[in-house]
PAFI-442468 format. One line per 2 residues: number of its first residue (from 1); their letters; for each residue z, x, y of N, C-alpha, C. Coordinates in steps of 0.02 Angstrom, whole numbers, plus 32768, in hexadecimal, padded with zeros to 4 digits. Layout:
<pts>
NUM> A> Z,X,Y,Z,X,Y,Z,X,Y ~ ... $
</pts>
This chain:
<pts>
1> XX> 114C,1D18,57D3,1130,1CE0,5808,1180,1CCC,5829 ~ 1176,1CCE,5879,11AA,1CB4,5896,11A8,1C69,58A6 $
3> XX> 11DE,1C38,5899,11E6,1BFA,589B,121F,1BE2,58C7 ~ 1211,1BB3,58DB,1247,1B8C,5909,1256,1B4D,58F2 $
5> XX> 12A0,1B44,58F1,12B5,1B04,58CF,12DC,1AEF,590D ~ 12CE,1AAF,5912,12DE,1A91,594B,131C,1A60,5935 $
7> XX> 1360,1A58,595F,1390,1A34,5953,139F,19F3,5989 ~ 1394,19C3,5970,1399,1999,59AD,13E6,1970,59AC $
9> XX> 1403,1971,59E0,144F,1943,59E5,144A,190A,59F2 ~ 1463,18C9,59D2,145F,188F,59E3,148F,187C,5A1A $
11> XX> 1490,189C,5A3D,14C1,1891,5A75,14A2,1877,5AAD ~ 14D7,185F,5AF5,14BC,183D,5B31,148A,1876,5B49 $
13> XX> 1490,18BE,5B4A,146D,18EB,5B69,142A,1900,5B3E ~ 1423,18E1,5B0D,13EE,18F5,5ADE,13E0,1945,5ADB $
15> XX> 1408,196B,5ACD,13F9,19AF,5AD5,13D0,19C2,5A91 ~ 13B5,19F0,5A9B,1385,1A25,5A6B,13A2,1A69,5A65 $
17> XX> 13B6,1A7E,5A2A,13CC,1AB3,5A20,138F,1AD2,59DE ~ 1394,1B17,59E5,1355,1B46,59C8,1366,1B6D,598F $
19> XX> 1349,1B7A,594B,135A,1BB1,5932,1317,1BD4,5926 ~ 1304,1C11,593D,12D2,1C32,5933,12CC,1C6D,5904 $
21> XX> 12A9,1C6E,58D0,12C7,1CA7,58A3,127C,1CB5,5888 ~ 1289,1CFA,5854,1252,1D16,5832,125D,1D0F,57E9 $
23> XX> 1228,1CE2,57C4,123B,1CC7,5783,1232,1D0A,5756 ~ 121E,1D4F,5774,121C,1D82,5745,124E,1DA8,573C $
25> XX> 126C,1DB2,5775,12AB,1DDE,577B,12E2,1DBB,5782 ~ 12DE,1D75,5791,1319,1D42,5791,133F,1D45,57DB $
27> XX> 1329,1D86,5805,1356,1D80,583C,1339,1D43,586F ~ 1377,1D28,5890,1379,1CED,58B5,13AA,1CFA,5900 $
29> XX> 1399,1CC1,5924,13AB,1CC7,595A,13B7,1C79,5972 ~ 13F1,1C67,5995,1402,1C28,599E,13FF,1C25,59EF $
31> XX> 13E0,1BE6,5A06,13D9,1BDC,5A59,13F5,1B97,5A64 ~ 142E,1BA0,5A94,1447,1B66,5AB1,1461,1B35,5A78 $
33> XX> 1493,1B50,5A4F,14B0,1B29,5A20,14DD,1AEC,5A37 ~ 14CC,1AB7,5A26,1500,1A75,5A38,1524,1A69,59F9 $
35> XX> 1506,1A57,59CB,1532,1A3D,598D,1531,1A7C,5959 ~ 1560,1A9D,5948,1556,1AD0,5918,1559,1ACD,58D5 $
37> XX> 157B,1A93,58BF,1575,1A81,5870,152B,1A8C,5849 ~ 14FB,1A62,586F,14C2,1A61,5850,149F,1A9F,5852 $
39> XX> 14A1,1AC2,5880,148D,1B0C,587D,149B,1B2E,584C ~ 14E7,1B33,584C,1508,1B56,5824,14F6,1B49,57D9 $
41> XX> 14F5,1B00,57C9,14D1,1AF7,5786,1489,1B09,5770 ~ 145D,1B08,57A3,1420,1B20,57A3,140F,1B68,57A3 $
43> XX> 1434,1B93,57BB,1438,1BDD,57BA,144E,1BF2,5778 ~ 1473,1BC8,5754,149F,1BE6,5715,146C,1BCA,56E0 $
45> XX> 1452,1B8E,56F0,1417,1B7A,56BC,13DB,1BA2,56B9 ~ 13C8,1BC0,56F2,1393,1BE9,56EC,139E,1C2F,56E0 $
47> XX> 13E4,1C4E,56E0,13FD,1C89,56CB,13D8,1CAD,5709 ~ 13EC,1C97,5744,13D9,1CBF,5787,1407,1CE7,579B $
49> XX> 13F0,1D1F,57C4,142B,1D4C,57EC,142B,1D44,582E ~ 145B,1D18,584A,1462,1D1C,5888,146D,1D56,58B2 $
51> XX> 143E,1D5A,58D9,1441,1DA0,590A,1468,1D96,594C ~ 1465,1D5A,5965,1491,1D4E,599F,1475,1D03,59B4 $
53> XX> 14B1,1CFD,59E9,14A3,1CB6,5A0C,1499,1CBF,5A57 ~ 1461,1C9B,5A73,1436,1CA2,5AB0,1458,1C60,5AD1 $
55> XX> 1461,1C63,5B12,146E,1C25,5B42,1447,1C31,5B7F ~ 1427,1BF1,5B8A,13FC,1BF0,5BC9,1426,1BF1,5BF5 $
57> XX> 1460,1BCE,5C02,1490,1BCF,5C37,14C7,1BC1,5C14 ~ 14FE,1BB8,5C45,1548,1BA9,5C29,156B,1B68,5C30 $
59> XX> 1532,1B35,5C33,154C,1AF8,5C2F,1566,1AE8,5BEF ~ 15A4,1AC9,5BE7,15BC,1AAC,5BB3,158A,1A9F,5B6C $
61> XX> 1562,1A67,5B84,1532,1A4D,5B58,1503,1A84,5B36 ~ 14FB,1AC8,5B5B,14D3,1AE6,5B3A,14FE,1B25,5B1A $
63> XX> 1531,1B2C,5B10,1566,1B50,5AF5,159A,1B3A,5AC1 ~ 1593,1AFB,5AC6,15C9,1AD5,5A9B,15D4,1AF9,5A53 $
65> XX> 159B,1B0F,5A35,159A,1B26,59EB,15A5,1B79,59E9 ~ 15BA,1B90,5A22,15A2,1BEA,5A1C,15EC,1BEF,59F0 $
67> XX> 1627,1BE2,59F9,1661,1BF3,59D2,1655,1BEF,598C ~ 1652,1BAA,5973,1658,1BAB,5939,1625,1BC8,5915 $
69> XX> 15DE,1BD0,592E,15A1,1BFD,5915,15C2,1C4B,5912 ~ 15DC,1C64,5941,15F4,1CA4,593E,1634,1CB2,5906 $
71> XX> 1653,1C7B,590E,1690,1C8B,58CE,166B,1C7E,587F ~ 1630,1C58,587C,161B,1C4B,5843,1600,1C9C,5827 $
73> XX> 15D0,1CAD,5857,15B0,1CEC,584B,15B7,1D2B,5867 ~ 15E2,1D29,58A7,15F3,1D76,58CC,15BC,1D8B,58E4 $
75> XX> 1593,1D64,58FD,154B,1D75,590E,155A,1D8E,5969 ~ 1587,1D7D,5989,158E,1D83,59CE,156B,1D59,59FE $
77> XX> 1576,1D4D,5A43,154F,1D27,5A64,152C,1D5A,5A9B ~ 14E5,1D65,5A94,14D5,1D95,5ACA,14B7,1D77,5B11 $
79> XX> 14D4,1DA3,5B40,14B3,1D93,5B84,1486,1DC5,5B93 ~ 144A,1DBE,5BA8,1418,1DED,5BB5,1406,1DF7,5BF0 $
81> XX> 13EC,1E38,5C0E,13D0,1E37,5C54,1380,1E27,5C57 ~ 1378,1E12,5C8B,1334,1DE3,5C9C,12F9,1E1E,5C82 $
83> XX> 12CD,1E04,5C59,129B,1E33,5C31,12AE,1E61,5C06 ~ 12ED,1E55,5BED,1300,1E7A,5BB4,12DD,1E49,5B79 $
85> XX> 12DC,1E75,5B3C,12BF,1E55,5AFB,12F2,1E60,5ABB ~ 12E8,1E31,5A8D,1313,1E3A,5A54,12D1,1E27,5A19 $
87> XX> 12D5,1E5A,59D8,12A7,1E51,59AD,12AC,1E1F,5988 ~ 1275,1DFD,5979,1274,1DBE,593B,1250,1DE0,5902 $
89> XX> 1228,1E0D,5907,1200,1E26,58CB,11D7,1E67,58E3 ~ 11BB,1E87,58C4,118E,1EC3,58D9,116D,1EB8,5917 $
91> XX> 1150,1E7B,591C,111D,1E69,5949,112F,1E3B,597C ~ 1161,1E16,597A,117B,1DDE,599B,11C0,1DE6,59B7 $
93> XX> 11CC,1DD7,59F5,120C,1DDC,5A19,120F,1DA0,5A3F ~ 124D,1D9C,5A5B,126C,1D68,5A89,1273,1D92,5AD5 $
95> XX> 1255,1D7B,5B0A,1263,1D96,5B50,1298,1D70,5B74 ~ 12B3,1D92,5B92,12EB,1D6A,5BBF,12BE,1D64,5C0B $
97> XX> 12C2,1D30,5C33,12B6,1D38,5C84,12EC,1D13,5C98 ~ 1309,1D30,5CCE,132E,1D05,5D00,1302,1CD4,5D20 $
99> XX> 132A,1C8D,5D25,12FB,1C63,5D3D,133A,1C2E,5D63 ~ 1355,1C43,5D9B,1384,1C0F,5DBE,135F,1BDF,5DD7 $
101> XX> 138C,1BB0,5DDE,136D,1B68,5DF8,13A1,1B2D,5DE6 ~ 13A4,1B1B,5DA5,13CB,1AEF,5D8B,1415,1B0A,5D94 $
103> XX> 142E,1B45,5D7E,145A,1B74,5D8F,143F,1BBB,5DA0 ~ 1473,1BD9,5DCC,145B,1C0D,5DD2,145B,1C4D,5DA7 $
105> XX> 1476,1C42,5D60,1478,1C69,5D3C,1449,1C5D,5CFD ~ 141D,1C28,5D0B,13F1,1C0F,5CD8,13BA,1C4F,5CC2 $
107> XX> 13AC,1C4A,5C7C,1378,1C74,5C65,134B,1C43,5C33 ~ 1318,1C66,5C2C,12F5,1C47,5BF8,12D8,1C85,5BBB $
109> XX> 12C2,1C68,5B91,12B0,1CA1,5B5B,126A,1C92,5B43 ~ 1241,1CBB,5B45,1206,1CBF,5B32,11E1,1CDE,5AF8 $
111> XX> 11C9,1CAD,5AC9,11B4,1CE5,5A7F,1170,1CF8,5A93 ~ 116C,1D2C,5A7E,1137,1D50,5A85,1121,1D8D,5A4C $
113> XX> 10E4,1D9C,5A3F,10C2,1DC4,5A13,10A5,1DED,5A37 ~ 10B1,1E28,5A32,108B,1E60,5A5A,1079,1E4D,5AA1 $
115> XX> 10AF,1E35,5AB9,10B3,1E23,5B07,1088,1DE2,5B15 ~ 1072,1DC1,5AE5,1042,1D86,5AED,107E,1D43,5ADE $
117> XX> 1080,1D1E,5B14,10B8,1CE9,5B10,10A0,1CBA,5AE0 ~ 10C8,1C9B,5AB8,10BC,1C63,5A89,10E8,1C23,5A92 $
119> XX> 1121,1C2F,5AAE,114F,1BFC,5AB7,117F,1C08,5AF4 ~ 1199,1BDA,5B0E,11C9,1BD7,5B48,1206,1BAC,5B29 $
121> XX> 123E,1BC8,5B24,1276,1BA6,5B1B,129A,1BA5,5B67 ~ 128F,1B65,5B85,12A6,1B56,5BD0,12E4,1B47,5BEC $
123> XX> 130B,1B2E,5BBA,1353,1B16,5BC6,1347,1AE6,5BFF ~ 1368,1AEA,5C2E,1367,1AA9,5C5F,1343,1AB9,5C9A $
125> XX> 1317,1AE9,5C94,12DE,1AFE,5CCD,12A3,1ABC,5CC6 ~ 1284,1AC8,5C91,123B,1AA0,5C83,1252,1A68,5C51 $
127> XX> 1246,1A36,5C53,1242,19FB,5C30,11FC,19E6,5C18 ~ 11F2,19BB,5BF0,11BC,199D,5BD0,11BC,1969,5C0F $
129> XX> 1185,1971,5C3F,1173,1945,5C6D,11A9,1939,5CAC ~ 11D1,1977,5CAD,11F9,1977,5CDC,1221,19B9,5CED $
131> XX> 124D,19BE,5D11,1278,19FE,5D2D,12C0,19F1,5D2F ~ 12EE,1A2E,5D2F,132A,1A20,5D25,1341,1A0A,5D64 $
133> XX> 1387,19F8,5D6B,1396,19D2,5DA4,13C3,1A15,5DC5 ~ 13DD,1A08,5E05,1404,1A51,5E1E,1444,1A31,5E31 $
135> XX> 146D,1A00,5E0E,14A4,19E0,5E3B,14D6,1A09,5E1B ~ 14D7,1A2A,5DF0,1521,1A57,5DDE,1517,1A9B,5DDF $
137> XX> 1510,1AB4,5E17,150F,1AF1,5E1D,14CD,1B21,5E2A ~ 1493,1AEC,5E37,1456,1B05,5E3A,1439,1B0C,5E83 $
139> XX> 13F9,1B18,5E8D,13D0,1B0F,5EDA,138F,1B04,5EC3 ~ 1379,1AD7,5EE4,1338,1AB7,5ED8,1305,1AED,5EEE $
141> XX> 130C,1B17,5F24,12E5,1B3F,5F42,12D7,1B74,5F0B ~ 1307,1B83,5EEC,12FC,1BBA,5EB0,12D9,1B9E,5E79 $
143> XX> 12EC,1B52,5E5F,12C9,1B37,5E33,1277,1B37,5E38 ~ 1272,1B26,5E82,121C,1B1E,5E8A,120D,1B61,5E73 $
145> XX> 121E,1B99,5E96,1204,1BE3,5E90,11F8,1BFB,5E3D ~ 122F,1BEB,5E1A,1242,1BEA,5DCE,1204,1BD5,5DB5 $
147> XX> 11FD,1B8D,5DBF,11C6,1B68,5D98,117D,1B7B,5DAB ~ 1174,1B8E,5DE7,1135,1BA8,5DEE,1124,1BDB,5DD8 $
149> XX> 1156,1C11,5DD4,1148,1C56,5DB0,1148,1C48,5D70 ~ 1160,1C26,5D44,115C,1C19,5D07,1119,1C02,5CE7 $
151> XX> 1109,1BC6,5D19,10C7,1BA6,5CFC,108E,1BE1,5D1B ~ 1098,1C02,5D50,105F,1C30,5D5B,1064,1C69,5D2E $
153> XX> 1091,1C7C,5D0C,108F,1CB9,5CF0,1087,1CAE,5C94 ~ 108E,1C71,5C7D,107F,1C67,5C42,103F,1C44,5C24 $
155> XX> 101C,1C51,5BF6,0FE2,1C29,5BE4,0FE9,1BE4,5BDC ~ 0FB2,1BB6,5BF2,0FB4,1B76,5BD5,0FCA,1B65,5B9B $
157> XX> 0FC6,1B8F,5B60,0FC6,1B72,5B1A,1015,1B94,5B00 ~ 1030,1B9F,5B31,1082,1BAB,5B20,10A4,1B70,5B0D $
159> XX> 10B9,1B76,5AD8,10E7,1B3C,5ACB,1124,1B2E,5AE9 ~ 113F,1AF8,5AF5,1177,1AF0,5B26,11B6,1AD0,5AF0 $
161> XX> 11EB,1AFE,5AF4,1228,1AD8,5AC8,125F,1AD2,5AFE ~ 1272,1A8D,5B1D,129A,1A87,5B57,12DE,1A85,5B39 $
163> XX> 1313,1A7E,5B68,1362,1A70,5B5E,136A,1A21,5B4E ~ 1349,19FA,5B5D,135C,19AC,5B53,1312,198C,5B3F $
165> XX> 131E,194F,5B1C,12E0,191F,5B16,12EE,18E6,5B54 ~ 12CA,18F4,5B8D,12CC,18C2,5BBD,127D,18AE,5BD4 $
167> XX> 125A,18B0,5B97,1215,1899,5BA0,11FD,1854,5BBD ~ 1221,1828,5B9C,1212,17E9,5BA9,121D,17D6,5BF7 $
169> XX> 1268,17E7,5BFD,127B,17DD,5C47,1253,17FD,5C82 ~ 1239,1837,5C71,120E,186D,5C9E,11D2,1849,5CA1 $
171> XX> 11BC,182F,5C6C,117C,1817,5C66,116C,17C8,5C9B ~ 11B5,17B8,5C8E,11B7,1776,5CC0,11AF,1780,5CFC $
173> XX> 11D3,17BE,5D13,11CF,17CD,5D59,118E,17E1,5D5D ~ 1160,1801,5D3A,1121,1829,5D51,10F7,17EA,5D55 $
175> XX> 10FB,17AE,5D40,10C3,1768,5D3B,10DB,1757,5D95 ~ 1117,175B,5D9F,112E,1744,5DD8,110F,175D,5E0A $
177> XX> 110B,17AC,5E10,10F1,17D4,5E46,10A1,17CF,5E45 ~ 108C,17C6,5E08,1047,17DD,5DFB,1024,17A8,5DC9 $
179> XX> 1025,1768,5DE2,1018,1731,5DA9,0FD5,1733,5D89 ~ 0FAA,1754,5DB4,0F6D,1749,5D9E,0F52,178F,5D62 $
181> XX> 0F88,17B2,5D5F,0F81,17F4,5D2F,0F6B,17DA,5CEB ~ 0F2F,17E7,5CC1,0F22,17D7,5C82,0F4E,17EF,5C48 $
183> XX> 0F64,182C,5C5B,0F88,185C,5C23,0FC8,1839,5C26 ~ 0FEE,1829,5C4F,102F,180C,5C69,102B,17C0,5C2F $
185> XX> 1003,179B,5C41,0FF6,175E,5C1D,0FF1,1761,5BD5 ~ 0FC9,178F,5BC0,0FB8,1797,5B77,0FFB,17B4,5B54 $
187> XX> 101C,17E9,5B7F,1059,17FD,5B63,1089,17CB,5B5E ~ 1091,17A4,5B89,10C4,175E,5B81,10B7,1739,5B46 $
189> XX> 107A,1735,5B32,105F,170A,5B00,1073,1722,5ABE ~ 1068,1767,5AC0,107E,1791,5A76,10C2,1789,5A7A $
191> XX> 10ED,1780,5AA7,1132,178B,5AA9,1159,1746,5A8E ~ 1129,1722,5AA1,1144,16DB,5A89,1148,16CA,5A4D $
193> XX> 1122,16F9,5A19,111B,16E6,59D7,113E,1723,59B4 ~ 1149,1764,59D2,1166,1796,59AD,11B0,17A9,59D5 $
195> XX> 11DF,17BE,599F,120E,17E5,59C8,120C,1828,59D7 ~ 1211,1831,5A0F,120E,1871,5A37,1221,18B5,5A18 $
197> XX> 125B,18B0,5A06,127F,18EC,59E8,1255,18F8,59AB ~ 1232,18CF,5985,121A,18DC,5942,11CF,18FE,595F $
199> XX> 11B0,18F9,5995,116C,1911,59A8,116B,1959,59A9 ~ 1135,1987,599E,111D,19B6,599B,1135,19DB,59F1 $
201> XX> 1130,1A14,59EE,1148,1A31,5A34,1100,1A38,5A54 ~ 10FA,1A27,5A9B,10C4,1A1F,5AC9,10B9,1A67,5AEF $
203> XX> 107F,1A63,5B08,106D,1AAE,5B20,1084,1AA3,5B6D ~ 1082,1ADB,5B9C,107E,1AD3,5BDC,1045,1AB7,5BF2 $
205> XX> 1004,1AC1,5BE4,0FCA,1A9C,5BEF,0FD3,1A55,5BE8 ~ 0FE7,1A3F,5BBC,0FEA,19F4,5BB0,102D,19D8,5BE5 $
207> XX> 105C,1A05,5BFA,108A,19F1,5C28,1061,19E5,5C70 ~ 102A,1A1F,5C7A,1010,1A22,5CC0,0FDB,19DA,5CC8 $
209> XX> 0FD9,19B3,5C8C,0FBE,1977,5C97,0FEF,1938,5CA7 ~ 1030,193F,5C9D,105B,190D,5C9B,108A,1912,5CC9 $
211> XX> 10A0,1954,5CCE,10F3,1964,5CEF,10DF,1969,5D41 ~ 10F6,192B,5D5D,10EE,192C,5DB2,1100,1967,5DD3 $
213> XX> 112E,199A,5DBD,1145,19D6,5DDF,1120,1A0B,5DD9 ~ 10F0,1A05,5DA7,10AE,1A2E,5D9C,106F,1A0E,5DBA $
215> XX> 106B,19D7,5DD3,1033,19B5,5DE8,1041,19B0,5E44 ~ 104B,19DF,5E65,105E,19DC,5EB3,1018,19D4,5ED8 $
217> XX> 0FE3,19E7,5EB6,0F9C,19E9,5ED7,0F87,199B,5EC4 ~ 0FA6,1971,5EA3,0F89,193B,5E9A,0F7D,190B,5ECE $
219> XX> 0F41,18FA,5EE0,0F3F,18CA,5F1E,0F5A,1884,5F13 ~ 0F5C,1864,5EDF,0F7A,1827,5ED8,0FC8,1832,5EE0 $
221> XX> 0FE8,185F,5EC1,1033,1872,5ECC,1034,1872,5F14 ~ 1023,189A,5F30,1026,18B6,5F79,1029,1871,5FA2 $
223> XX> 0FF0,1848,5F99,0FE7,1800,5FC4,1025,17D5,5FB7 ~ 103A,17C8,5F77,106A,17B0,5F6D,10BD,17C3,5F83 $
225> XX> 10B7,1802,5F93,10F1,181D,5FAE,10E6,181D,5FF8 ~ 10B3,1810,6009,10A2,1820,6059,10A2,185F,6070 $
227> XX> 1084,1895,6046,108A,18D7,6062,1052,18F8,6048 ~ 101B,18DC,6069,0FD6,1901,6064,0FCE,1948,6078 $
229> XX> 0FF9,194F,60B1,0FE8,198A,60D2,1026,19CD,60C8 ~ 1053,19AB,609B,1096,19D4,6093,1081,1A0B,6064 $
231> XX> 10B0,1A46,6069,10B5,1A81,603E,10C4,1A5E,5FF7 ~ 10AF,1A89,5FC5,10C0,1A79,5F78,110D,1A86,5F77 $
233> XX> 1124,1AA6,5F9D,1178,1AB0,5F9E,11A4,1A6E,5FAF ~ 1182,1A54,5FEC,119B,1A15,600F,1190,19DB,5FCD $
235> XX> 1153,19E3,5FB1,114D,19A8,5F88,1176,19AD,5F50 ~ 1180,19E0,5F23,11B0,19F9,5EF6,11FD,19E5,5F05 $
237> XX> 1206,19F2,5F4D,124A,19D2,5F52,1252,198B,5F59 ~ 122B,1975,5F72,1222,1926,5F78,1227,18FC,5F34 $
239> XX> 11F6,191B,5EFB,1202,1911,5EC3,1243,1912,5E9D ~ 1261,194B,5EAC,12A7,195B,5E8D,12D5,1913,5EA2 $
241> XX> 12CA,1917,5EF6,1301,18E7,5F0C,12FB,1899,5EEC ~ 12BD,1894,5EE4,12B7,184D,5EC6,12C6,1850,5E89 $
243> XX> 12B5,1877,5E5C,12D8,1880,5E10,1313,1873,5E15 ~ 133D,188D,5E3A,1380,188F,5E3A,1394,1850,5E3A $
245> XX> 1377,181F,5E64,1399,17DB,5E67,136A,17A3,5E43 ~ 1347,17CB,5E0F,131E,17A1,5DEC,1344,1770,5DB2 $
</pts>
């Protein structure tokens, strides 16, 4: 069975790092390691064989744990071409896609079985209830196209594993631009009682109910932005600009 272990860093950036592994072969891959020591301890405890380290992009908070993990296991840091795959098991793979926008070197990783997507490790392209910013080497026009391509190309049941936990703040922005959205309201009520980093992964279908960047056709959202007749791309740009200053 393929399992995903999530590591949450209690830092200001609220990073997520991931270990995906086969509990039968013990083959494992790390994605975006922030803190190496908890991952090293877990890998040793489970007697896993770390096959490599994958980074969605080269910002330091996504590569910080690379060197100590490589030193501990001699696994190497892999840079894959777009659409290249690595094997998780006989029937499961991780597929890489180039997703420029947050940075121009950004990639995501899709866990799939027999080409059926199961989960998206989205780095800083797509967050719970939001998308990445473009302030440090990115481009919002690429981010728009990347986001639309991902959502259009993956089934709604695909699980989302983002690079950071910004869910509460993103939902507060979502209720600002679409205050009558009942899904946003109910999500905020849940998060008032729960620790976000302890909750299970949501699906892309869940995201389409609450994420304003995926709700560009919403009449309420467009009315609040005074963009009823605008192109989706322009609405996305406006939302990103507003969120940058939120």
